[in-house]
C-alpha positions as CSV (number, residue, x, y, z in Angstrom):
1,M,-28.3,-49.4,-47.7
2,S,-26.5,-50.9,-44.2
3,L,-27.6,-49.0,-41.2
4,R,-24.2,-47.8,-40.8
5,K,-24.4,-45.7,-44.2
6,R,-27.6,-44.7,-43.6
7,L,-26.4,-42.9,-40.5
8,S,-23.9,-41.8,-42.1
9,A,-25.2,-40.3,-45.3
10,S,-27.5,-38.0,-43.0
11,S,-24.5,-36.3,-41.7
12,T,-24.5,-32.8,-43.4
13,S,-21.0,-31.9,-42.8
14,S,-17.5,-33.9,-43.1
15,R,-15.2,-34.3,-40.4
16,S,-11.6,-34.0,-40.7
17,E,-9.5,-35.9,-38.1
18,S,-9.0,-32.3,-36.2
19,P,-7.8,-28.7,-37.5
20,L,-6.2,-28.5,-34.1
21,V,-2.4,-28.5,-33.2
22,F,-1.5,-31.7,-31.7
23,A,-0.1,-32.0,-28.3
24,A,3.4,-33.8,-28.8
25,A,5.5,-35.5,-26.3
26,P,8.4,-33.5,-25.1
27,N,11.8,-35.2,-26.5
28,S,13.5,-35.4,-23.3
29,D,10.7,-36.8,-21.3
30,S,9.4,-39.1,-24.2
31,D,13.0,-40.4,-24.3
32,H,12.6,-41.7,-20.7
33,W,9.7,-42.9,-21.1
34,V,10.4,-45.1,-24.1
35,G,13.8,-46.1,-22.5
36,A,11.7,-47.4,-19.2
37,W,8.9,-49.5,-21.5
38,Q,11.8,-50.7,-23.0
39,Q,13.1,-52.8,-19.5
40,V,9.2,-54.1,-19.3
41,L,9.0,-57.5,-20.2
42,A,5.5,-59.0,-22.0
43,R,5.5,-62.1,-20.1
44,D,5.5,-59.7,-16.9
45,L,2.0,-58.3,-17.9
46,I,0.5,-61.5,-18.8
47,D,-3.1,-61.2,-17.4
48,S,-4.8,-64.8,-18.9
49,P,-3.8,-68.2,-18.9
50,V,-3.9,-69.8,-22.2
51,V,-7.4,-71.8,-22.5
52,A,-7.0,-74.6,-25.6
53,V,-9.6,-76.5,-27.3
54,D,-9.0,-79.4,-29.7
55,A,-9.6,-78.5,-32.9
56,D,-12.8,-81.0,-33.9
57,T,-14.2,-79.6,-30.5
58,T,-18.1,-78.2,-31.4
59,V,-18.8,-74.4,-31.4
60,E,-21.2,-74.8,-29.0
61,D,-19.1,-76.5,-26.9
62,A,-16.1,-74.1,-27.5
63,C,-19.0,-71.6,-26.5
64,D,-19.9,-72.9,-23.5
65,L,-16.5,-72.6,-22.7
66,L,-15.9,-69.1,-23.0
67,L,-19.2,-68.4,-20.9
68,S,-18.8,-70.9,-17.6
69,K,-15.5,-70.2,-17.7
70,D,-16.1,-66.4,-18.1
71,L,-12.7,-66.4,-21.2
72,A,-12.8,-63.5,-23.2
73,C,-11.1,-66.1,-25.7
74,V,-9.3,-69.7,-26.0
75,A,-6.9,-71.1,-27.9
76,V,-7.3,-73.8,-30.9
77,N,-5.2,-76.9,-31.3
78,S,-3.5,-77.3,-34.4
79,S,-5.4,-80.4,-36.2
80,S,-3.8,-83.7,-36.1
81,G,-1.4,-84.6,-38.8
82,T,-0.2,-80.4,-38.6
83,S,3.4,-80.0,-38.6
84,P,4.8,-79.3,-35.3
85,S,6.9,-76.4,-36.7
86,A,3.2,-74.7,-36.8
87,G,3.2,-74.4,-33.2
88,P,0.8,-75.9,-31.1
89,Y,-2.3,-73.6,-31.9
90,Q,-4.0,-72.8,-35.2
91,G,-5.8,-69.8,-34.1
92,L,-8.2,-68.4,-31.4
93,F,-11.9,-68.5,-30.8
94,D,-13.7,-65.5,-29.1
95,F,-17.4,-63.9,-29.0
96,S,-16.5,-61.9,-32.0
97,D,-16.8,-65.0,-33.9
98,V,-19.5,-66.3,-32.3
99,N,-21.1,-63.2,-33.3
100,A,-20.1,-63.7,-36.9
101,F,-21.0,-67.2,-36.9
102,L,-24.6,-66.7,-35.6
103,T,-24.9,-63.6,-37.9
104,F,-24.1,-65.9,-41.4
105,A,-26.6,-68.7,-39.9
106,A,-29.6,-66.0,-39.7
107,T,-28.6,-64.5,-42.8
108,R,-26.8,-67.3,-45.0
109,H,-30.3,-68.5,-47.1
110,K,-30.2,-64.0,-48.2
111,L,-26.5,-64.7,-49.8
112,A,-26.5,-65.5,-53.5
113,S,-25.0,-69.0,-54.5
114,D,-22.5,-67.3,-56.4
115,E,-20.9,-65.3,-53.5
116,L,-21.2,-68.8,-50.9
117,R,-19.1,-70.1,-53.7
118,E,-16.4,-68.1,-53.6
119,K,-16.3,-68.3,-49.9
120,P,-14.6,-72.3,-49.4
121,R,-14.3,-72.0,-46.1
122,I,-18.4,-70.8,-45.5
123,Q,-18.8,-73.8,-47.8
124,E,-17.0,-76.1,-45.3
125,I,-19.1,-74.9,-43.0
126,L,-22.1,-75.4,-44.5
127,A,-20.8,-79.2,-45.1
128,A,-20.4,-79.8,-41.3
129,A,-23.5,-78.4,-40.4
130,K,-25.1,-81.0,-42.7
131,E,-23.3,-84.0,-41.1
132,G,-24.1,-83.1,-37.5
133,K,-21.8,-80.6,-35.9
134,V,-20.0,-77.7,-36.6
135,P,-15.9,-77.8,-35.7
136,V,-14.8,-74.8,-33.9
137,H,-11.9,-74.7,-36.2
138,L,-13.5,-73.9,-39.0
139,V,-14.7,-70.5,-37.1
140,S,-11.9,-69.3,-35.2
141,N,-11.2,-65.7,-36.7
142,L,-13.9,-65.7,-38.7
143,S,-14.4,-62.6,-37.6
144,E,-11.4,-61.8,-39.2
145,K,-10.3,-59.6,-36.0
146,N,-9.5,-62.4,-33.7
147,P,-5.9,-63.4,-35.2
148,L,-3.6,-65.2,-33.7
149,E,-0.3,-63.3,-32.8
150,T,2.6,-64.6,-30.4
151,L,5.7,-63.3,-29.0
152,P,9.3,-65.1,-27.8
153,Y,9.9,-65.3,-24.2
154,D,12.2,-62.2,-24.1
155,A,9.7,-59.9,-25.9
156,T,9.5,-56.6,-24.4
157,L,6.2,-54.3,-24.1
158,L,7.1,-52.8,-26.7
159,S,6.8,-55.4,-29.0
160,V,3.5,-56.1,-27.1
161,M,2.2,-52.5,-28.1
162,G,3.9,-52.8,-31.8
163,V,1.2,-55.9,-32.2
164,V,-2.0,-54.7,-30.8
165,A,-1.0,-51.0,-31.7
166,R,-2.5,-52.2,-35.4
167,G,-5.5,-53.9,-34.5
168,A,-4.8,-57.1,-32.5
169,H,-6.6,-57.9,-29.1
170,R,-4.0,-60.1,-27.5
171,V,-0.9,-61.4,-27.9
172,L,0.4,-65.0,-26.8
173,I,3.8,-65.4,-25.1
174,Q,6.0,-68.5,-25.5
175,A,7.4,-70.2,-22.8
176,E,11.5,-70.1,-22.7
177,S,13.3,-72.5,-25.1
178,P,12.9,-75.5,-26.0
179,S,9.5,-75.5,-24.6
180,S,7.0,-75.2,-27.0
181,E,4.4,-73.8,-24.5
182,Y,2.8,-70.7,-24.1
183,L,3.0,-68.9,-20.4
184,G,-0.1,-67.0,-21.2
185,M,-2.0,-64.0,-23.0
186,V,-1.8,-60.2,-22.7
187,S,-4.8,-58.2,-24.2
188,D,-4.5,-54.7,-25.3
189,N,-6.2,-53.5,-22.0
190,R,-3.7,-54.8,-19.4
191,L,-1.3,-53.0,-21.9
192,L,-3.3,-49.8,-21.4
193,A,-3.7,-50.5,-17.4
194,W,-0.1,-50.4,-17.5
195,F,0.0,-47.2,-19.0
196,T,-2.7,-45.9,-16.3
197,S,-0.1,-47.3,-13.6
198,Y,2.8,-45.9,-15.5
199,A,1.5,-42.4,-15.1
200,Q,1.2,-42.5,-11.4
201,Q,4.4,-43.2,-11.2
202,N,5.7,-40.8,-13.6
203,A,4.6,-37.1,-13.2
204,A,5.8,-35.9,-17.0
205,F,4.1,-38.7,-18.3
206,L,0.9,-37.9,-16.3
207,R,1.1,-34.6,-17.4
208,Y,0.7,-35.6,-20.7
209,L,-2.3,-37.5,-20.1
210,T,-4.0,-34.4,-18.8
211,N,-4.3,-33.1,-22.6
212,P,-7.7,-33.0,-23.9
213,L,-8.4,-35.7,-26.5
214,S,-9.0,-32.3,-29.0
215,S,-5.7,-31.8,-29.0
216,L,-4.1,-35.3,-29.7
217,A,-3.8,-37.2,-33.2
218,L,-6.5,-39.9,-32.8
219,P,-7.7,-41.4,-36.2
220,S,-11.3,-41.2,-35.9
221,M,-11.6,-38.5,-32.8
222,Y,-13.8,-35.7,-35.7
223,L,-14.6,-38.6,-38.1
224,Y,-17.9,-38.9,-37.7
225,M,-17.5,-41.2,-40.9
226,S,-16.0,-44.2,-38.2
227,V,-19.3,-43.9,-35.8
228,V,-20.6,-47.7,-36.3
229,A,-24.3,-46.9,-34.6
230,A,-27.7,-49.0,-35.4
231,R,-30.9,-46.8,-34.5
232,S,-33.0,-47.8,-30.9
233,A,-35.8,-49.5,-32.7
234,D,-33.4,-51.3,-35.2
235,T,-33.3,-55.0,-34.1
236,V,-30.7,-57.5,-32.1
237,L,-30.3,-59.1,-35.3
238,D,-29.1,-55.5,-37.1
239,A,-26.8,-55.0,-34.6
240,M,-25.2,-58.2,-34.9
241,Q,-24.6,-58.2,-38.6
242,L,-23.5,-54.2,-38.8
243,M,-20.6,-55.4,-36.1
244,S,-19.9,-58.5,-38.1
245,E,-19.7,-56.5,-41.5
246,Q,-18.2,-53.3,-39.9
247,G,-15.4,-55.3,-38.2
248,V,-16.0,-54.0,-34.6
249,S,-16.7,-55.3,-31.2
250,T,-19.1,-52.4,-30.1
251,I,-21.9,-50.1,-31.7
252,A,-23.7,-47.5,-30.6
253,V,-26.9,-47.3,-30.1
254,I,-28.9,-43.6,-30.8
255,E,-32.7,-42.7,-29.3
256,E,-34.7,-43.1,-32.7
257,E,-36.6,-39.2,-31.3
258,T,-33.5,-36.9,-30.4
259,G,-30.5,-38.9,-32.8
260,N,-28.1,-39.0,-29.2
261,L,-26.5,-41.5,-27.3
262,L,-28.5,-44.1,-25.9
263,S,-25.9,-46.5,-25.2
264,A,-23.7,-49.2,-26.5
265,V,-24.3,-53.0,-27.3
266,S,-20.8,-55.5,-28.0
267,V,-20.4,-59.2,-29.3
268,S,-20.2,-59.7,-25.1
269,D,-23.2,-58.9,-24.8
270,I,-24.6,-61.0,-27.7
271,G,-22.3,-63.8,-26.9
272,K,-23.7,-63.6,-22.9
273,I,-27.5,-62.5,-23.7
274,V,-28.3,-64.1,-27.1
275,V,-26.9,-67.0,-27.1
276,P,-28.3,-68.7,-24.0
277,A,-31.3,-67.2,-24.9
278,Q,-34.5,-69.8,-24.5
279,S,-36.0,-68.6,-28.3
280,N,-34.8,-66.9,-31.7
281,Q,-37.3,-64.5,-31.1
282,I,-34.7,-62.6,-29.0
283,L,-33.3,-61.6,-32.8
284,S,-35.9,-59.1,-33.7
285,T,-36.0,-57.4,-30.0
286,P,-35.8,-54.0,-30.4
287,L,-32.0,-52.6,-29.1
288,H,-33.7,-50.3,-26.7
289,Q,-35.7,-53.4,-25.0
290,F,-32.0,-55.4,-25.5
291,V,-30.2,-52.6,-23.9
292,A,-32.4,-53.0,-21.0
293,R,-31.7,-56.6,-20.8
294,I,-28.0,-55.4,-20.6
295,K,-28.4,-53.1,-17.6
296,E,-30.2,-55.6,-15.9
297,P,-27.5,-57.2,-13.9
298,D,-26.2,-54.1,-12.9
299,G,-29.4,-52.5,-11.1
300,A,-30.1,-48.9,-9.6
301,T,-28.9,-48.0,-6.3
302,D,-30.6,-44.9,-4.6
303,G,-32.6,-44.8,-7.8
304,V,-29.1,-43.9,-9.8
305,D,-28.7,-45.8,-13.0
306,K,-24.9,-47.7,-12.4
307,F,-24.7,-49.1,-15.9
308,P,-21.6,-47.6,-17.3
309,V,-21.5,-44.6,-20.1
310,Y,-19.8,-45.2,-22.8
311,S,-19.1,-41.5,-23.8
312,V,-16.7,-38.7,-23.5
313,S,-16.0,-35.7,-25.2
314,P,-13.4,-33.9,-27.0
315,T,-12.3,-31.8,-23.7
316,T,-12.5,-35.1,-21.7
317,T,-8.7,-35.8,-20.9
318,L,-6.5,-38.5,-22.1
319,H,-6.3,-40.0,-18.7
320,Y,-9.7,-40.0,-17.8
321,T,-10.9,-41.6,-21.2
322,M,-8.1,-44.3,-20.4
323,Q,-9.6,-44.8,-17.0
324,K,-13.0,-45.2,-18.6
325,L,-12.5,-47.7,-21.2
326,L,-10.4,-49.7,-18.3
327,A,-14.0,-49.2,-16.2
328,T,-16.4,-49.9,-18.7
329,D,-14.2,-52.8,-20.0
330,S,-14.8,-51.7,-23.4
331,H,-12.5,-51.1,-26.5
332,R,-14.2,-48.1,-27.4
333,L,-15.5,-44.7,-26.6
334,F,-18.2,-42.4,-28.3
335,V,-17.0,-39.1,-28.7
336,T,-20.1,-36.6,-28.5
337,D,-20.5,-33.0,-29.2
338,D,-19.6,-30.7,-25.9
339,P,-22.0,-27.8,-25.6
340,A,-19.5,-25.6,-24.3
341,L,-17.4,-25.7,-27.8
342,A,-18.8,-23.2,-29.6
343,S,-16.1,-23.4,-32.5
344,P,-17.0,-24.9,-36.1
345,V,-14.2,-26.9,-35.2
346,F,-17.4,-29.0,-33.8
347,P,-20.3,-28.9,-36.4
348,P,-23.4,-30.5,-35.5
349,T,-24.3,-33.3,-36.9
350,S,-28.1,-34.3,-37.8
351,T,-27.9,-37.9,-36.4
352,G,-27.3,-36.1,-32.9
353,S,-24.4,-35.7,-30.4
354,L,-21.8,-38.4,-31.9
355,T,-18.8,-36.7,-33.4
356,G,-16.1,-39.6,-33.5
357,I,-14.8,-42.4,-31.4
358,V,-11.9,-43.3,-29.3
359,S,-10.5,-47.0,-28.8
360,T,-8.1,-48.3,-27.2
361,V,-6.1,-48.8,-30.3
362,D,-6.1,-45.5,-31.0
363,V,-4.4,-44.5,-27.2
364,L,-2.1,-47.4,-28.0
365,S,-0.8,-46.2,-31.4
366,L,-0.5,-42.8,-30.0
367,F,1.6,-44.4,-27.7
368,A,3.4,-46.3,-30.1
369,R,4.1,-43.6,-32.0
370,I,5.9,-41.7,-29.1
371,A,8.6,-44.8,-28.9
372,Q,8.7,-44.1,-33.0
373,L,7.5,-48.1,-33.7
374,P,7.4,-48.7,-37.3
375,D,4.3,-49.9,-39.3
376,I,1.6,-48.2,-36.9
377,D,-2.1,-48.4,-38.4
378,P,-5.0,-48.8,-36.0
379,T,-7.0,-48.8,-38.7
380,R,-5.8,-51.6,-41.6
381,M,-6.9,-54.9,-39.7
382,Q,-10.8,-52.9,-39.4
383,R,-10.4,-51.7,-43.2
384,H,-9.2,-54.9,-44.4
385,R,-12.7,-56.4,-42.5
386,R,-15.1,-53.8,-43.9
387,A,-13.6,-54.6,-47.9
388,S,-13.8,-58.3,-46.9
389,S,-17.4,-57.9,-45.9
390,A,-18.1,-55.5,-48.5
391,S,-16.8,-57.8,-51.4
392,G,-19.2,-60.7,-50.6
393,S,-22.2,-58.8,-49.1
394,S,-25.7,-58.4,-50.8
395,S,-28.0,-59.4,-47.8
396,S,-30.5,-57.0,-46.4
397,R,-31.2,-57.0,-42.6
398,S,-34.8,-58.0,-41.0
399,S,-36.4,-55.2,-39.5
400,D,-38.9,-57.0,-37.5
401,A,-40.1,-55.9,-34.3
402,G,-40.1,-58.8,-31.5
403,S,-39.7,-59.4,-27.9
404,F,-38.0,-61.9,-25.7
405,G,-39.1,-65.3,-26.1
406,G,-39.2,-65.8,-22.3
407,P,-36.9,-65.3,-19.5
408,R,-32.9,-65.9,-19.7
409,S,-32.3,-69.3,-18.0
410,R,-29.5,-68.6,-15.2
411,S,-29.7,-72.3,-14.3
412,S,-27.2,-73.7,-16.7
413,S,-24.6,-71.8,-19.0
414,R,-25.6,-74.5,-21.7
415,T,-26.0,-72.4,-24.9
416,S,-29.2,-71.4,-26.7
417,L,-26.7,-72.8,-29.7
418,G,-28.1,-75.8,-28.4
419,R,-31.9,-74.9,-27.5
420,L,-33.1,-72.1,-29.8
421,S,-36.8,-73.1,-31.0
422,V,-36.7,-74.2,-35.0
423,S,-40.4,-73.7,-35.3
424,G,-43.8,-72.8,-33.7
425,E,-43.9,-76.8,-32.2
426,G,-41.6,-75.9,-30.4
427,K,-38.8,-78.5,-31.0
428,P,-35.5,-77.3,-29.8
429,L,-32.6,-76.9,-31.3
430,R,-30.4,-79.3,-29.9
431,S,-27.5,-77.5,-31.3
432,S,-27.2,-74.5,-33.1
433,V,-23.6,-74.7,-34.0
434,S,-23.5,-78.2,-34.4
435,S,-26.2,-79.1,-36.9
436,L,-27.9,-77.7,-40.4
437,D,-30.5,-77.0,-37.9
438,S,-28.1,-74.2,-36.6
439,F,-29.3,-72.2,-40.0
440,Q,-32.7,-73.5,-39.9
441,W,-34.1,-71.7,-37.3
442,A,-33.0,-68.3,-38.8
443,E,-34.1,-68.6,-42.3
444,R,-37.6,-68.1,-40.9
445,A,-38.8,-65.1,-39.0
446,P,-39.8,-65.8,-35.1
447,G,-42.8,-66.8,-34.7
448,E,-43.5,-67.9,-38.2
449,R,-45.0,-71.6,-39.0
450,R,-43.7,-73.6,-41.9
């Protein structure tokens, strides 16, 4: 049973989306808002350039680029011989894909042969690894949460919102015709930041944002089963596999003893800490130690921990929630019970204070419904990813405890995908994503000898 299923099964209460009457935006005000939103051009919201890599670039080199340039995502050029009408890019590659690839590398020996045969793309990855390198085009959107979405030059903010409110994290904006180039990307965080800024210019919209989360139609606000969480004693590999299976970029880490929220772990943490690690020992590190490692760069000032808190309560306003999503650079926050609310609307859970989640996509989908955009379903993409994972997953997690295999290197951005130890003899894994060694190192428990 997966970690998420184990946690959910322990809950004695089933949460609905909310029995409260939802706060609605005044029609006259919302018409004015939507009219203003319609005037904003998507190209004016671009927050990052399109950085591209060739289709045959190794996954290791593509990951190095993400780390060395501090990029959230790179585009993958179309393969040679592809029809020009298909566009210059065939997909995207980000840390979710890195996490999905490393999870597969670490667990593929547990998959039944018939499962592997049912997945042609996985077979291609294995074949490429045997040949000596895995090209990035095979791993592009391996996570199934990083689709290539594009919009034309004259697209508006509403067009972007219609895409991201269905689960995509970013949209590429085309240059003016007849150019086939792209001007850049608009991220969901950029869109959220725009709405936060717009509230400072429109008093009626700001008043709407002061509604508490408990009064808004947020899909997972009261749905405890939507909380994807691991225990603090579980391992980094457990967390990686959980994110991959459940199609999320962030999971909660709960205290083993109290069941309360300890922190959160994201695919970016995996990319920035696990990938540059010197040893595969890191995969068996307990999450409470890994969280401490994540907090390390933030440090503390005057004894006050500066690491961001990834939780809100049902009484938190939507405006503050948006600000916290932006400040923590997170795609989701975890909703915890508010002790001041003694109503049966908020029954306690046997796993602690977690009650639900609120994500960037949830918030943007709320605005998309105000704009009456069609086909808005913020959970659809995640449901597809989970169904895809469930249909082909019969693997079990390793729960061996371990420790870091040495200090993280700060002298080079070269990834551990090229340095992880294959065996106790210290043989370096030159390219954990470019050769079959990337799978061999993960097939043994850390410290195991042949």
